[in-house]
C-alpha positions in Angstrom: 0.0 0.0 0.0 1.2 3.4 -0.8 2.1 5.4 2.3 0.6 8.8 2.9 4.1 10.2 3.4 5.1 9.2 -0.1 2.3 10.9 -1.8 3.0 14.4 -3.3 0.1 16.7 -2.8 0.1 18.8 -6.0 -1.6 22.1 -6.7 -1.9 22.6 -10.4 -2.4 26.1 -11.9 -3.4 25.3 -15.4 -6.0 27.0 -17.6 -6.7 23.7 -19.4 -8.1 20.8 -17.5 -6.8 18.4 -20.3 -3.3 19.8 -19.9 -3.5 19.4 -16.2 -4.7 15.8 -16.5 -1.8 15.1 -19.0 0.7 16.3 -16.5 -0.7 14.2 -13.7 -0.7 11.1 -16.0 2.9 11.7 -17.0 3.9 11.7 -13.3 1.9 8.6 -12.4 3.1 6.7 -15.4 6.6 7.3 -14.1 5.7 5.9 -10.7 5.3 9.2 -8.9 2.4 9.0 -6.4 0.5 12.3 -6.5 -2.7 13.7 -5.0 -3.5 16.5 -7.4 -6.0 19.4 -7.4 -6.5 22.1 -10.0 -7.0 25.7 -9.0 -9.2 27.6 -11.4 -9.0 31.0 -9.7 -6.7 33.1 -7.5 -9.1 32.6 -4.6 -8.9 28.8 -5.1 -5.1 29.1 -4.9 -5.2 31.1 -1.6 -7.8 28.7 -0.2 -5.7 25.6 -1.0 -2.6 27.1 0.5 -4.4 28.2 3.6 -6.6 25.2 4.3 -5.0 22.1 2.8 -1.6 20.4 2.9 0.1 21.2 -0.4 3.6 20.0 -1.1 4.3 21.5 -4.5 2.8 24.1 -6.8 3.1 23.3 -10.5 2.0 26.1 -12.8 1.9 26.9 -16.5 4.1 29.8 -17.5 1.3 31.1 -19.7 -1.6 30.7 -17.2 -4.0 33.6 -17.0 -5.0 32.5 -13.4 -1.8 33.7 -11.8 1.7 34.6 -12.9 4.7 32.7 -11.4 5.6 35.9 -9.4 2.0 36.0 -8.1 2.2 32.4 -7.0 5.5 32.9 -5.2 4.0 35.9 -3.4 0.9 33.9 -2.4 3.0 31.0 -1.0 5.2 33.5 1.0 2.1 35.3 2.3 0.7 31.9 3.5 4.0 31.5 5.4 4.7 28.1 4.0 7.7 26.4 2.4 6.1 25.2 -0.9 8.3 25.1 -4.0 6.8 26.7 -7.1 7.7 24.9 -10.4 6.8 26.5 -13.7 6.1 24.5 -16.8 7.8 26.1 -19.9 8.0 25.1 -23.5 11.8 25.7 -23.6 14.5 26.6 -21.0 16.3 29.6 -22.2 18.8 32.0 -20.5 16.1 34.6 -20.2 13.6 32.1 -18.7 16.2 31.0 -16.1 17.0 34.6 -15.1 13.3 35.5 -14.9 12.7 32.5 -12.7 15.5 33.5 -10.4 14.2 37.0 -10.1 10.7 35.8 -9.3 12.1 33.2 -6.7 10.7 30.3 -8.7 12.2 27.1 -7.5 12.6 25.4 -10.8 11.6 25.2 -14.5 10.2 22.0 -16.1 9.9 21.3 -19.8 6.3 20.8 -20.7 7.1 18.6 -23.7 9.6 16.4 -22.0 8.0 14.0 -19.4 11.4 12.7 -18.2 12.5 16.2 -17.3 9.2 17.0 -15.7 9.3 13.9 -13.5 13.0 14.5 -12.6 12.2 18.1 -11.5 9.1 17.1 -9.5 11.0 14.3 -7.7 14.0 16.5 -7.0 11.8 19.3 -5.5 9.7 16.8 -3.5 12.9 15.2 -2.1 14.4 18.7 -1.3 11.2 19.7 0.4 11.4 16.5 2.5 15.0 17.2 3.4 14.1 20.8 4.5 11.2 19.5 6.6 13.5 16.9 8.1 16.1 19.6 8.8 13.5 21.7 10.6 12.4 18.8 12.6 16.0 18.0 13.5 16.7 21.6 14.4 13.7 21.6 16.7 14.9 18.3 18.2 18.4 19.6 18.5 17.2 22.7 20.4 15.2 20.4 22.7 18.2 18.1 23.2 20.4 21.1 23.9 17.9 22.3 26.5 17.9 18.9 28.2 21.7 18.7 28.0 22.0 22.0 29.7 19.7 20.8 32.4 21.6 17.6 32.8 24.9 19.4 32.8 23.8 21.8 35.6 22.5 18.9 37.7 25.5 16.6 37.1 27.7 15.9 40.1 30.7 15.5 37.8 32.7 18.8 37.5 32.5 19.6 33.7 33.8 22.6 31.7 34.0 23.5 28.1 37.3 25.1 26.9 37.8 26.9 23.6 41.4 27.9 22.7 42.4 27.4 26.3 39.6 29.6 27.8 36.5 28.6 29.7 33.3 29.1 27.8 31.0 27.0 30.0 31.1 25.2 33.3 28.5 23.5 35.5 27.8 24.1 39.2 30.0 21.1 40.3 33.0 22.6 38.5 32.5 26.0 40.0 32.2 24.5 43.5 35.3 22.3 43.0 37.5 25.4 42.2 35.8 27.8 44.5 33.9 30.1 42.2 30.5 31.6 43.1 29.1 31.8 39.6 30.3 31.4 36.0 30.9 35.2 35.5 33.9 34.9 37.7 35.3 32.0 35.6 34.3 33.2 32.1 37.3 34.0 30.0 39.7 32.5 32.5 42.4 30.2 31.1 42.3 26.5 31.9 46.0 27.0 32.9 44.8 28.9 35.9 43.3 25.6 37.2 46.6 23.8 37.0 49.2 24.0 39.8 52.5 25.7 38.8 54.5 22.5 39.0 52.4 20.9 36.2 51.8 24.1 34.1 54.6 23.5 31.6 53.5 20.0 30.7 49.9 21.1 30.4 50.9 24.0 28.1 52.6 21.4 25.8 49.3 19.4 25.8 47.3 22.6 24.8 49.7 23.3 21.9 49.1 19.7 20.6 45.4 20.1 20.9 45.5 23.3 19.0 47.2 21.5 16.1 44.4 18.9 16.0 46.2 16.1 17.8 44.1 13.7 19.8 44.1 14.3 23.6 44.8 11.4 26.0 41.9 9.5 27.4 42.9 10.5 30.9 45.5 12.9 32.4 46.6 12.8 36.0 47.3 16.4 37.0 48.1 18.6 40.0 45.3 21.1 40.0 44.6 24.2 42.1 41.6 26.1 43.4 40.9 29.8 43.1 42.5 30.3 46.5 45.7 28.5 45.5 44.9 25.3 47.3 46.4 22.4 45.3 44.9 18.9 44.9 45.3 15.8 42.8 42.8 15.2 40.0 42.2 13.2 36.9 41.2 15.1 33.7 39.1 13.4 31.0 38.9 15.0 27.5 36.2 14.7 24.8 35.7 16.7 21.6 32.7 18.9 21.7 31.1 22.1 20.3 29.9 25.2 22.0 27.7 27.7 20.1 29.0 26.2 16.8 32.7 26.4 17.7 34.9 23.3 18.3 36.1 23.0 21.9 37.2 20.5 24.5 34.9 19.1 27.2 37.0 18.5 30.3 35.7 16.5 33.2 37.6 16.4 36.6 37.3 13.2 38.6 38.9 11.9 41.7 42.2 10.2 41.0 41.9 6.5 40.2 44.4 3.8 41.2 47.1 3.0 38.7 45.7 -0.5 38.3 42.2 0.7 37.2 41.9 0.6 33.4 40.8 3.8 31.6 37.2 4.0 30.6 36.0 2.8 27.1 38.7 0.1 27.2 38.3 -3.6 26.4 39.7 -5.5 29.3 41.0 -8.4 27.3 42.9 -6.6 24.5 43.6 -3.2 26.1 42.2 -1.6 22.9 39.2 0.8 22.9 35.9 -1.0 23.1 33.0 -1.0 20.6 31.2 2.0 22.1 34.2 4.2 21.9 34.8 3.2 18.3 31.3 4.1 17.4 31.6 7.5 18.9 34.8 8.1 17.1 33.3 6.9 13.9 30.4 9.4 14.3 33.1 12.1 14.8 34.9 11.0 11.6 31.6 11.0 9.7 31.1 14.7 10.6 34.7 15.4 9.4 34.0 13.6 6.1 30.7 15.4 5.6 32.7 18.7 5.9 35.0 17.6 3.1 37.8 15.6 4.7 39.0 12.7 2.5 41.7 11.2 4.7 39.6 8.7 6.8 39.2 5.0 6.3 37.8 2.0 8.3 39.5 -1.4 8.4 37.4 -4.4 9.6 39.8 -7.2 10.6 38.6 -10.8 11.3 40.5 -14.1 11.5 39.7 -16.6 8.7 39.9 -19.7 10.8 38.6 -18.6 14.1 36.3 -21.6 14.7 38.9 -24.1 13.9 41.3 -22.2 16.1 38.9 -22.4 19.1 38.5 -26.1 18.5 42.3 -26.4 18.5 43.4 -24.3 21.5 40.1 -24.2 23.5 37.7 -21.4 24.3 39.7 -20.4 27.4 42.7 -19.5 25.3 40.8 -17.5 22.8 41.3 -14.3 24.8 45.0 -14.8 24.7 44.9 -14.9 20.9 42.8 -11.8 20.8 45.2 -10.0 23.0 48.1 -11.0 20.7 46.1 -9.8 17.7 45.5 -6.5 19.4 49.3 -6.1 19.9 49.9 -6.6 16.2 47.2 -4.0 15.4 48.4 -1.5 18.0 51.9 -1.7 16.7 50.8 -0.5 13.2 48.3 2.1 14.4 49.3 5.8 14.3 48.7 8.3 17.0 45.6 9.7 15.3 44.2 6.2 14.6 41.6 4.4 16.7 42.2 0.7 17.3 39.3 -1.2 18.9 37.8 -4.6 19.6 34.5 -4.6 17.8 33.2 -8.1 18.7 34.4 -11.4 20.1 36.7 -12.1 17.2 36.8 -8.9 15.2 39.0 -5.8 15.4 38.7 -2.5 13.8 41.1 0.3 12.9 39.7 3.8 12.2 42.5 5.3 10.1 42.6 9.1 10.3 44.7 11.8 8.7 46.1 9.5 6.1 45.5 9.8 2.4 43.2 7.0 1.0 46.1 5.6 -0.9 48.2 5.3 2.3 45.2 3.8 4.2 44.9 1.1 1.4 48.6 0.3 1.7 48.3 0.1 5.4 45.5 -2.5 5.1 47.9 -4.7 3.0 50.7 -4.2 5.5 48.3 -5.3 8.3 47.3 -8.4 6.4 50.9 -9.4 5.8 51.7 -8.8 9.5 49.1 -11.3 10.5 50.0 -13.7 7.8 53.7 -13.9 8.8 53.1 -14.1 12.6 52.7 -17.4 14.5 50.5 -17.1 17.6 51.1 -19.2 20.7 48.1 -20.4 22.7 47.3 -23.5 24.7 50.8 -24.9 24.1 50.3 -24.8 20.4 51.7 -22.6 17.7 49.0 -21.6 15.2 48.9 -19.3 12.1 46.1 -16.8 12.0 45.6 -15.2 8.6 43.0 -12.5 8.5 40.6 -11.0 6.0 40.1 -7.2 5.9 37.2 -5.2 4.7 38.3 -1.6 4.0 36.1 1.4 3.4 37.5 4.7 2.2 35.3 7.2 3.9 34.2 10.2 1.8 31.4 12.7 1.6 29.2 10.3 -0.4 29.3 7.6 2.3 29.4 10.0 5.3 27.1 7.9 7.3 28.2 5.7 10.2 25.7 2.9 9.5 26.5 2.9 5.8 30.2 2.7 6.6 29.8 -0.2 8.9 27.6 -2.0 6.5 30.0 -1.4 3.6 32.9 -2.7 5.7 31.0 -5.8 6.7 30.1 -6.5 3.0 33.7 -6.0 2.0 34.9 -8.3 4.7 32.4 -11.1 3.7 33.5 -10.7 0.0 37.1 -11.2 1.1 36.2 -14.3 3.1 34.0 -15.7 0.4 36.9 -15.3 -2.1 39.1 -17.6 0.0 40.3 -15.4 2.9 43.7 -13.9 3.7 43.0 -10.9 1.5 41.8 -7.3 1.3 38.5 -6.3 -0.1 38.3 -2.5 -0.7 34.8 -1.0 -0.9 34.3 0.0 -4.5 31.7 2.8 -5.0 31.0 1.4 -8.5 30.4 -2.1 -7.1 26.7 -1.6 -6.8 26.4 -0.4 -10.4 28.3 -3.5 -11.5 26.2 -5.8 -9.3 23.0 -4.2 -10.7 24.1 -4.7 -14.2 24.9 -8.4 -13.5 21.6 -8.8 -11.8 19.8 -7.3 -14.7 21.4 -9.7 -17.1 20.6 -12.6 -14.9 17.0 -11.4 -14.5 16.6 -11.1 -18.3 17.8 -14.7 -18.7 15.3 -15.9 -16.0 12.4 -14.1 -17.7 13.2 -15.6 -21.1 13.6 -19.0 -19.5 10.2 -18.6 -17.7 8.5 -17.7 -21.0 10.0 -20.7 -22.8 9.5 -23.2 -20.0 6.2 -22.2 -18.4 8.0 -20.6 -15.4 5.2 -18.4 -14.2 2.6 -19.1 -11.6 -0.8 -17.4 -10.9 -2.1 -16.3 -7.5 -5.8 -15.6 -6.9 -7.3 -13.0 -4.6 -11.1 -12.9 -4.0 -13.1 -9.8 -4.9 -16.1 -9.9 -2.6 -19.5 -8.4 -3.3 -21.0 -6.3 -0.5 -24.4 -6.6 -2.0 -24.8 -10.3 -2.7 -23.8 -10.4 -6.4 -23.9 -14.0 -7.7 -20.7 -15.8 -8.8 -17.1 -15.9 -7.7 -14.8 -13.0 -8.5 -11.0 -13.2 -8.4 -8.1 -11.0 -9.4 -5.2 -12.8 -11.0 -1.8 -11.9 -9.7 1.4 -13.0 -11.5 4.6 -14.4 -10.0 7.7 -15.7 -11.7 9.7 -18.7 -10.4 13.4 -18.1 -10.0 16.3 -19.5 -8.0 15.6 -16.9 -5.4 11.9 -17.9 -5.0 8.8 -16.6 -6.6 9.3 -13.0 -7.7 6.6 -10.2 -7.7 6.0 -8.3 -11.0 7.8 -5.2 -9.6 11.0 -7.3 -9.5 11.0 -8.4 -13.2 8.5 -6.2 -15.1 10.9 -3.3 -15.6 13.5 -5.6 -17.2 10.8 -7.3 -19.3 9.5 -4.0 -20.5 12.9 -2.7 -21.5 13.5 -5.9 -23.6 10.0 -6.0 -25.2 8.8 -9.1 -23.3 5.7 -7.9 -21.7 3.3 -8.9 -24.5 4.6 -12.5 -24.3 4.0 -12.5 -20.5 0.5 -11.0 -20.9 -0.4 -13.7 -23.4 0.8 -16.4 -21.1 -1.4 -15.0 -18.3 -4.5 -14.7 -20.5 -4.1 -18.2 -22.0 -3.6 -19.7 -18.6 -6.6 -17.7 -17.2 -8.9 -18.9 -19.9 -7.8 -22.5 -19.5 -8.4 -22.2 -15.7 -11.9 -20.7 -16.3 -12.8 -23.7 -18.5 -11.7 -26.0 -15.7 -13.8 -24.1 -13.2 -16.8 -24.2 -15.5 -16.6 -28.0 -15.8 -16.3 -28.2 -11.9 -19.6 -26.2 -11.6 -18.2 -22.8 -10.6 -19.3 -19.5 -12.1 -16.0 -17.6 -11.9 -15.0 -14.2 -13.2 -11.3 -13.3 -13.5 -9.8 -9.8 -13.4 -6.7 -9.8 -15.6 -4.1 -7.0 -15.8 -2.9 -5.9 -19.3 0.1 -3.7 -20.1 0.3 -0.9 -22.7 2.8 -2.7 -25.0 0.4 -5.6 -25.4 -2.3 -3.2 -26.8 0.0 -2.3 -29.7 -0.3 -5.7 -31.2 -3.2 -5.7 -33.8 -3.5 -9.5 -33.5 -4.3 -9.3 -29.8 -8.2 -9.1 -30.0 -8.5 -11.9 -32.5 -6.2 -14.0 -30.4 -8.3 -13.5 -27.3 -11.4 -14.4 -29.3 -9.7 -17.6 -30.4 -8.7 -18.5 -26.9 -12.3 -18.1 -25.6 -13.6 -20.1 -28.5 -11.1 -22.9 -28.2 -11.9 -23.4 -24.5 -15.6 -22.8 -24.7 -15.5 -19.9 -22.2 -18.0 -17.1 -22.3 -16.4 -13.6 -22.6 -18.3 -12.2 -19.6 -16.0 -14.4 -17.4 -13.1 -12.1 -18.2 -12.4 -8.5 -17.1 -9.3 -6.8 -18.3 -7.9 -3.9 -16.2 -5.5 -1.0 -16.5 -4.5 1.9 -14.2 -6.2 5.2 -14.8 -2.9 7.0 -15.6 -2.1 4.5 -18.4 -5.6 4.8 -19.8 -5.4 8.6 -19.8 -2.1 8.7 -21.7 -3.0 6.0 -24.1 -6.6 6.9 -24.9 -6.7 5.9 -28.5 -5.3 2.3 -28.2 -7.2 1.7 -25.0 -10.5 2.9 -26.5 -10.0 0.6 -29.5 -9.1 -2.3 -27.2 -12.2 -1.7 -25.0 -14.5 -1.6 -28.0 -13.1 -4.9 -29.2 -13.6 -6.4 -25.8 -17.2 -5.2 -25.7 -17.9 -7.1 -28.9 -16.6 -10.3 -27.2 -18.7 -9.4 -24.1 -15.5 -9.1 -22.1 -15.4 -6.5 -19.3 -13.0 -3.7 -18.7 -12.0 -2.1 -15.4 -10.0 1.0 -14.6 -7.6 0.7 -11.6 -6.3 3.4 -9.3 -9.3 5.5 -10.1 -10.2 8.8 -8.6 -6.9 10.5 -8.0 -6.8 12.5 -11.2 -7.8 16.1 -11.8 -11.2 15.0 -13.3 -11.2 11.2 -13.4 -14.8 10.9 -14.7 -13.9 13.0 -17.8 -12.0 9.9 -19.0 -15.3 7.9 -19.2 -16.4 10.1 -22.1 -13.7 8.4 -24.2 -13.4 4.9 -22.6 -16.5 2.9 -21.5 -15.8 0.6 -18.7 -17.7 -1.8 -16.4 -15.8 -1.4 -13.1 -13.9 1.4 -11.3 -11.3 0.2 -8.8 -10.9 3.1 -6.3 -7.3 4.3 -5.8 -5.7 2.5 -3.0 -4.4 5.6 -1.3 -7.9 6.5 -0.2 -8.0 3.3 2.0 -5.1 4.5 4.2 -6.5 4.8 7.8 -9.9 5.2 6.3 -11.8 5.0 9.6 -9.9 8.1 10.9 -9.5 10.0 7.6 -12.5 12.2 6.9 -11.0 13.6 3.7 -10.6 10.1 2.2 -14.1 9.1 3.3 -15.6 12.1 1.6 -13.7 11.4 -1.6 -14.8 7.7 -1.7 -18.4 8.8 -1.2 -18.1 11.3 -4.1 -16.6 8.6 -6.4 -19.3 6.1 -5.6 -22.2 8.6 -6.1 -20.8 9.7 -9.5 -19.9 6.1 -10.6 -23.4 4.8 -9.9 -24.8 7.8 -11.7 -22.7 6.7 -14.7 -23.9 3.0 -14.3 -20.5 1.8 -13.2 -19.7 -0.8 -10.4 -17.1 0.2 -7.8 -14.3 -1.9 -6.2 -12.3 -0.9 -3.1 -8.9 -2.5 -3.1 -6.4 -2.8 -0.1 -9.2 -2.8 2.5 -7.4 -2.7 5.9 -9.9 -3.5 8.6 -13.6 -4.2 9.6 -14.2 -0.5 10.3 -13.3 0.3 6.7 -15.7 -2.4 5.5 -18.6 -0.8 7.3 -17.8 2.6 5.9 -17.5 1.3 2.3 -20.8 -0.6 2.6 -22.5 2.6 3.8 -21.2 4.6 0.8 -22.5 2.0 -1.7 -19.2 0.4 -2.7 -20.1 -2.8 -4.7 -17.0 -5.0 -4.1 -14.0 -5.1 -1.7 -10.6 -6.7 -1.9 -7.6 -6.9 0.3 -5.3 -9.0 2.5 -7.6 -8.3 5.5 -10.2 -10.4 3.7 -7.8 -13.0 2.2 -4.2 -12.9 1.0 -3.5 -14.1 -2.6 -3.2 -17.8 -2.9 -2.4 -20.4 -5.5 -5.7 -22.0 -5.0 -9.2 -20.5 -5.1 -10.4 -21.5 -1.7 -12.6 -18.6 -0.6 -16.1 -19.5 0.4 -18.3 -16.9 -1.4 -21.4 -18.4 0.2 -20.4 -17.5 3.8 
């Protein structure tokens, strides 16, 4: 079912209803879900902007209803972020300059559907990003407010230092150093908190920090209060920001014993733990998003870990991991982060090294493990490793994506035999998609030649006691990966001209099945989808007639169906097809009906028997008054035209009650019964 969030609510400013309908059809045929409405006056535009949720305004450059400048002014007056896209016959320098002066978001070529679709998708995505950014900004402000409250209530003395000066400190910090309020501390150097005997070493540390070097996890220091009283303390550092500026968060703690391990440390290996690595990776992601291209992640895992455990025993596994950690630590630089990521996996976040150097480092690391013999449980064992390496850049500046890419690269290295490096290739997905496309094409051709398709049946149930059994036929294709839905193979079939062959297989199988049902005493009607390329074959109608005749099946047992958007943009061939079907007494249905500018206008050109109401109107029907009203309007008009209505994707019993009250003739959906390979629904219940 289409999600409400994926639907673009479109306000069309077009003088011609036919032009507006054509635009909507072009978008829908390209797979863009839109909920359109056409404004026929300036007042209608103002009303739509004020009262309804509009995502995008699409206007003709030559519209007499409102100029592009007027539309932008109306949107700004409504106080809303709604992109205005203007349809133009050609994009010229003058048109672009004029659009910029009028604050029009984009121009779209009227005669080029691909350009129109690309512009609408881009603007809808940009609007979604801006909305998400505003939500994130609001969430950030709320988080900052809560962080401020937590900071003030924390018992840990915490301060934020920028370029060596205090810019923020909590109450515990002020009390520790003997200040009454932050005004006394603001602008004071952190050096003033350090006893004279430790000042020189701390100055050296501050210089290193100013050059971007990583601070120590902990620093034992001799500190002093405002009155000069000295005391021993442990300082902990963390990178932070304050009012948009980078700074250091410094926490003072009571001095720990020398035997206590520093925080965020794995006890077995002495490396950083998983949580610390994830925080550092988030920090690296921020740097990559800002343009840094000297970051990489190396995912290291032994190739024969299970056999090693069987050999040396589980109790000695920690010793091996500790030895592995030593090899990793020896090669890591000062800016790198070495961590234990899981029971038998290590990671190295490589920073401030060019990508070429990071790749060489991965090979050096692999060779270091390959040449080393590990001692455990009285045995000497080799421990070759595979490494998945990801070169982090702006396009993959997302921590989850980086980890996923590293895991995929590691698995590829292991699947290829192990003891090797697999570098994440940005073009790998394109290569994989191309290979998958070739494989899918071969599977489709094989299915056509060897009867590799299968039909599923979903009941269409009458709400008013119509006689007979009604089913919609749904196609699946057998493949080594299981039974595939049409969405997984139709695009490939369409690009290679195979849809007509598939459609004919479906129709032939449906007619044969109807004959079998007839002999078993069932009066069954099948709804069968047909694609546009199939209509272009002049031999189609005679072939359908021959199939019905050969199997002794009456034409009224078949109903062919097509989406409204396809019907609108292919009126001539669809009309000829429907007229031919009428001569054979075969029915015709329009799917996804009711979401056009004036859907019933289409019925003047194409006569049909059934209108299948657009599935988007079924979303949360019991709570959505707007959808309820639209369904009622469709049913009233449909019955006035002598058409039967079908509601697809019915979600619940409450929706059934509403649909019955509005006079919907038939219902369909997984709530009633999911598609099955057998026709088992009891229509007499």
